[in-house]
C-alpha positions as CSV (number, residue, x, y, z in Angstrom):
1,M,-32.5,-23.9,28.1
2,S,-29.6,-21.5,28.7
3,K,-30.0,-17.7,29.1
4,D,-26.1,-17.5,28.5
5,F,-25.8,-19.9,25.6
6,D,-22.3,-19.2,24.6
7,Q,-20.8,-19.4,28.1
8,T,-22.9,-22.6,28.7
9,I,-21.4,-24.3,25.7
10,R,-18.0,-23.2,26.6
11,R,-18.3,-24.5,30.1
12,L,-19.6,-27.9,29.1
13,D,-17.2,-28.4,26.2
14,H,-13.7,-27.2,27.0
15,A,-12.7,-27.8,23.3
16,S,-15.2,-25.0,22.4
17,H,-13.6,-22.2,24.6
18,M,-14.0,-19.9,21.8
19,Y,-17.6,-20.9,20.8
20,T,-20.0,-18.2,19.7
21,A,-23.6,-18.7,18.6
22,E,-23.1,-16.0,15.8
23,R,-23.8,-17.4,12.4
24,G,-23.2,-14.5,10.0
25,S,-26.7,-13.0,9.8
26,G,-28.2,-15.6,12.1
27,V,-27.6,-17.1,15.5
28,A,-27.5,-20.6,16.6
29,A,-30.8,-21.6,18.4
30,A,-29.5,-24.9,19.9
31,R,-26.7,-27.3,20.0
32,T,-26.7,-31.1,20.8
33,M,-23.8,-32.3,22.9
34,T,-22.9,-35.6,24.4
35,L,-22.5,-35.1,28.3
36,G,-21.6,-38.1,30.4
37,G,-22.3,-40.4,27.6
38,T,-25.8,-39.0,27.0
39,P,-26.9,-36.8,24.1
40,T,-28.1,-33.6,25.5
41,I,-29.8,-30.6,23.7
42,I,-28.9,-27.1,24.8
43,L,-31.4,-24.5,23.7
44,N,-30.4,-20.8,23.3
45,G,-32.8,-19.0,25.5
46,D,-32.4,-15.6,23.9
47,V,-33.6,-17.1,20.5
48,V,-36.1,-19.7,21.5
49,S,-38.0,-17.4,23.8
50,H,-39.0,-15.4,20.7
51,C,-40.0,-18.4,18.4
52,S,-43.4,-19.5,17.7
53,T,-44.6,-23.0,18.9
54,D,-44.2,-24.4,15.4
55,D,-40.7,-23.1,15.1
56,V,-39.6,-24.6,18.5
57,E,-41.2,-27.9,17.5
58,R,-39.2,-27.8,14.3
59,L,-36.0,-26.8,16.1
60,L,-36.4,-29.7,18.6
61,A,-37.2,-32.2,15.8
62,H,-34.0,-31.1,14.0
63,E,-32.0,-31.5,17.2
64,G,-33.7,-34.9,17.7
65,G,-32.0,-35.9,14.5
66,H,-28.7,-35.0,15.9
67,V,-29.5,-37.1,19.0
68,A,-30.4,-40.1,16.7
69,L,-27.1,-39.9,14.9
70,H,-25.3,-39.6,18.2
71,V,-27.2,-42.8,19.5
72,N,-26.2,-44.6,16.4
73,H,-22.6,-43.5,16.6
74,E,-23.0,-41.8,13.4
75,S,-22.5,-38.0,14.5
76,I,-19.6,-36.0,13.3
77,T,-17.5,-37.1,16.2
78,D,-17.9,-40.8,15.0
79,W,-17.1,-40.3,11.4
80,P,-13.9,-42.3,10.3
81,F,-11.6,-39.4,9.7
82,K,-8.4,-40.2,7.6
83,D,-5.5,-41.0,10.0
84,H,-2.4,-38.9,10.1
85,C,-3.6,-36.1,7.9
86,S,-2.7,-32.6,8.1
87,E,-4.6,-29.9,10.1
88,G,-5.8,-28.5,6.8
89,L,-7.1,-31.7,5.4
90,A,-8.7,-32.5,8.8
91,T,-10.5,-29.2,8.7
92,L,-11.8,-30.1,5.3
93,H,-13.0,-33.4,6.4
94,G,-14.8,-31.7,9.4
95,V,-16.7,-29.3,6.9
96,A,-17.6,-32.4,4.9
97,A,-18.8,-34.5,7.8
98,A,-20.8,-31.7,9.4
99,S,-22.5,-31.0,6.0
100,L,-23.4,-34.7,5.7
101,E,-24.9,-34.7,9.2
102,E,-26.9,-31.6,8.6
103,F,-28.2,-33.0,5.2
104,R,-29.3,-36.3,6.8
105,I,-31.4,-34.4,9.5
106,E,-32.9,-32.0,7.0
107,L,-33.8,-34.9,4.7
108,L,-35.6,-36.5,7.7
109,M,-37.3,-33.3,8.4
110,A,-38.7,-33.1,4.9
111,R,-39.8,-36.7,5.0
112,L,-41.6,-35.9,8.3
113,G,-43.4,-33.0,6.7
114,Y,-41.7,-30.0,8.2
115,P,-41.2,-26.9,6.1
116,I,-37.9,-25.9,4.9
117,A,-35.7,-24.3,7.5
118,E,-35.5,-20.5,7.4
119,R,-31.7,-20.4,6.7
120,A,-32.5,-22.4,3.4
121,S,-35.1,-19.9,2.2
122,A,-34.3,-18.0,-1.0
123,G,-34.2,-14.7,1.1
124,S,-31.8,-16.1,3.6
125,L,-29.6,-17.6,1.1
126,D,-29.5,-14.3,-0.9
127,E,-28.1,-12.5,2.2
128,Q,-25.7,-15.3,2.9
129,L,-24.2,-15.2,-0.6
130,F,-23.7,-11.5,-0.1
131,E,-22.0,-12.2,3.3
132,L,-19.8,-14.8,1.9
133,S,-18.7,-12.5,-1.0
134,F,-18.0,-9.7,1.5
135,K,-15.9,-12.0,3.7
136,I,-13.9,-13.3,0.8
137,C,-13.1,-9.9,-0.6
138,T,-12.4,-8.2,2.7
139,A,-10.1,-11.1,3.9
140,L,-7.9,-10.4,0.9
141,T,-7.0,-7.0,2.1
142,D,-7.4,-7.5,6.0
143,P,-3.9,-7.0,7.5
144,A,-4.7,-9.8,10.1
145,C,-5.2,-12.3,7.1
146,A,-1.5,-11.7,6.1
147,N,-0.9,-14.5,8.6
148,P,-1.6,-17.6,6.4
149,R,-3.2,-19.5,9.3
150,V,-5.6,-16.6,10.2
151,F,-6.5,-16.4,6.4
152,A,-7.2,-20.1,6.1
153,K,-9.3,-20.1,9.2
154,T,-11.3,-17.0,8.2
155,M,-12.0,-18.5,4.6
156,I,-12.9,-22.0,5.8
157,E,-15.2,-20.7,8.5
158,A,-17.0,-18.5,5.9
159,T,-17.5,-21.4,3.5
160,Q,-18.6,-23.8,6.3
161,L,-21.5,-21.4,7.1
162,M,-22.5,-21.6,3.4
163,V,-22.0,-25.3,3.1
164,T,-24.3,-25.9,6.0
165,S,-27.0,-23.9,4.4
166,L,-26.5,-25.7,1.2
167,A,-26.9,-29.0,3.0
168,Y,-30.2,-27.7,4.5
169,L,-31.4,-26.8,1.0
170,A,-30.4,-30.1,-0.4
171,G,-32.3,-31.9,2.3
172,A,-35.4,-30.0,1.6
173,K,-34.9,-30.5,-2.3
174,T,-34.2,-34.2,-2.1
175,G,-37.1,-34.6,0.3
176,R,-39.3,-32.7,-2.2
177,T,-40.5,-29.9,0.1
178,Q,-38.7,-27.3,-1.8
179,D,-38.2,-26.7,-5.5
180,F,-35.4,-24.1,-5.4
181,D,-34.7,-22.1,-8.5
182,V,-31.9,-19.6,-8.8
183,S,-34.4,-17.1,-10.3
184,Q,-35.7,-16.7,-6.8
185,L,-32.5,-14.9,-5.9
186,S,-31.5,-11.1,-6.5
187,A,-29.4,-10.4,-9.5
188,F,-26.3,-10.2,-7.3
189,G,-27.2,-13.5,-5.4
190,A,-27.9,-15.4,-8.7
191,G,-24.7,-14.1,-10.2
192,F,-22.7,-15.1,-7.2
193,W,-24.4,-18.6,-7.1
194,D,-23.5,-19.1,-10.6
195,D,-20.0,-18.2,-9.9
196,V,-19.2,-20.3,-6.8
197,V,-22.0,-22.6,-6.0
198,A,-23.4,-23.9,-9.4
199,P,-20.3,-25.6,-10.6
200,S,-20.4,-28.1,-7.7
201,W,-24.2,-28.1,-7.0
202,S,-25.0,-31.0,-9.2
203,D,-22.2,-33.1,-7.7
204,R,-23.4,-32.2,-4.2
205,L,-26.9,-33.2,-4.9
206,N,-25.8,-36.5,-6.7
207,L,-23.8,-37.3,-3.6
208,Y,-26.5,-36.4,-1.1
209,R,-29.2,-38.5,-3.0
210,S,-27.3,-41.6,-2.2
211,I,-27.4,-40.9,1.5
212,P,-30.1,-42.1,3.8
213,S,-31.9,-39.8,6.3
214,A,-30.9,-39.6,10.0
215,G,-32.2,-42.6,12.0
216,T,-31.2,-45.2,9.2
217,R,-28.0,-46.9,10.0
218,E,-25.0,-47.1,7.8
219,S,-22.0,-49.4,8.0
220,P,-18.7,-47.7,9.0
221,A,-17.3,-48.7,5.6
222,R,-20.0,-46.8,3.7
223,L,-19.7,-43.9,6.0
224,A,-16.0,-43.7,5.2
225,D,-16.8,-43.9,1.4
226,L,-19.4,-41.1,1.8
227,L,-17.0,-38.9,3.7
228,N,-14.4,-39.2,1.1
229,R,-16.8,-38.2,-1.6
230,A,-18.1,-35.3,0.4
231,V,-14.4,-34.1,0.9
232,D,-14.1,-34.0,-2.9
233,V,-17.2,-32.0,-3.3
234,E,-16.2,-29.5,-0.5
235,R,-12.6,-29.3,-2.2
236,K,-14.3,-28.5,-5.5
237,F,-16.5,-25.8,-3.8
238,L,-13.5,-24.2,-2.1
239,S,-11.6,-24.3,-5.5
240,D,-14.6,-22.5,-7.3
241,I,-14.4,-19.8,-4.5
242,G,-10.7,-19.5,-5.4
243,F,-8.7,-21.5,-2.9
244,T,-7.2,-24.8,-2.3
245,I,-5.8,-27.0,0.7
246,T,-2.8,-28.9,-0.4
247,E,-0.7,-31.3,1.7
248,D,3.0,-31.5,1.4
249,E,3.9,-35.1,0.7
250,R,7.6,-34.4,1.5
251,Q,6.7,-33.4,5.2
252,Q,4.0,-35.3,7.2
253,G,1.5,-32.9,8.6
254,A,2.7,-29.8,6.5
255,W,0.0,-28.2,4.4
256,S,-0.8,-25.0,2.5
257,F,-3.8,-22.9,1.8
258,L,-3.3,-21.1,-1.5
259,R,-5.2,-18.7,-3.5
260,T,-5.8,-20.2,-6.9
261,A,-8.2,-17.9,-8.7
262,S,-6.7,-15.2,-10.8
263,D,-6.5,-11.4,-9.9
264,A,-9.1,-10.8,-12.6
265,V,-11.6,-13.1,-10.9
266,F,-11.2,-11.4,-7.5
267,D,-11.2,-7.9,-9.0
268,A,-14.5,-8.6,-10.9
269,R,-16.0,-10.0,-7.7
270,I,-14.9,-6.9,-5.6
271,Q,-16.5,-4.6,-8.2
272,R,-19.7,-6.5,-8.2
273,L,-19.8,-6.6,-4.3
274,A,-19.0,-2.8,-4.2
275,A,-21.9,-2.1,-6.7
276,E,-24.3,-4.3,-4.6
277,A,-23.1,-2.7,-1.4
278,R,-23.8,0.8,-3.0
279,Q,-27.2,-0.2,-4.0
280,R,-28.0,-1.4,-0.6
281,G,-26.8,1.9,0.9
282,L,-24.0,0.4,2.8
283,I,-21.3,2.5,1.2
284,P,-21.6,6.0,-0.5
């Protein structure tokens, strides 16, 4: 357990020198890493010290799922990423691989009888949908996002947080511990769900239903196929949000992150977001 979680992760993993536990409205409670060839669970002391015994047990069970995938060489670092793809497509592969890993673990949690994770509850999802809408709309006018690379990074990070929560929800739904219905969301949340999540939700569930839980081994060929299918789902999700990652076939490694939704689509979202923010008392 670490009392300075961010610095501990940064010290143990030099590739995570910018790591932060902040997850939108939430904070990461733990991280599983391979140190000296051994899967190791690092707990965030600031979070865990305020958790109930049941919550700590569930957290450790979830992280144990990561350990099982590490031991079976099926963690995100072991997925067969496409060789020689651009940075943009590699990032999309990373989002897809992470979502598959979290789904497999949460499916195992459901089958072991654990309740749905807080981040996949209707209340939490409602807040995350608002945050995603806010990040999308503000990035469109943020001077820093005039830099295409910064803009792409901002959008992908925002969508990855949502994708992870969708994987948690799908794990509980597939494991039959949660019967989620859009009507459980607020009017704003349900509207934004219908706008950006619903179009790819059935494809996501159909893919996930063909995936075994953590602890069940899969062949490398099967993992490669699942990853390619997951990339297609994440590409669809990103497209429904209004963006696309495209590789330049004329120049190896070149890629672009383009806004593909119309001005009318984003103007409507901005208006709905502003109305919701006023209702919440966030703006006059």
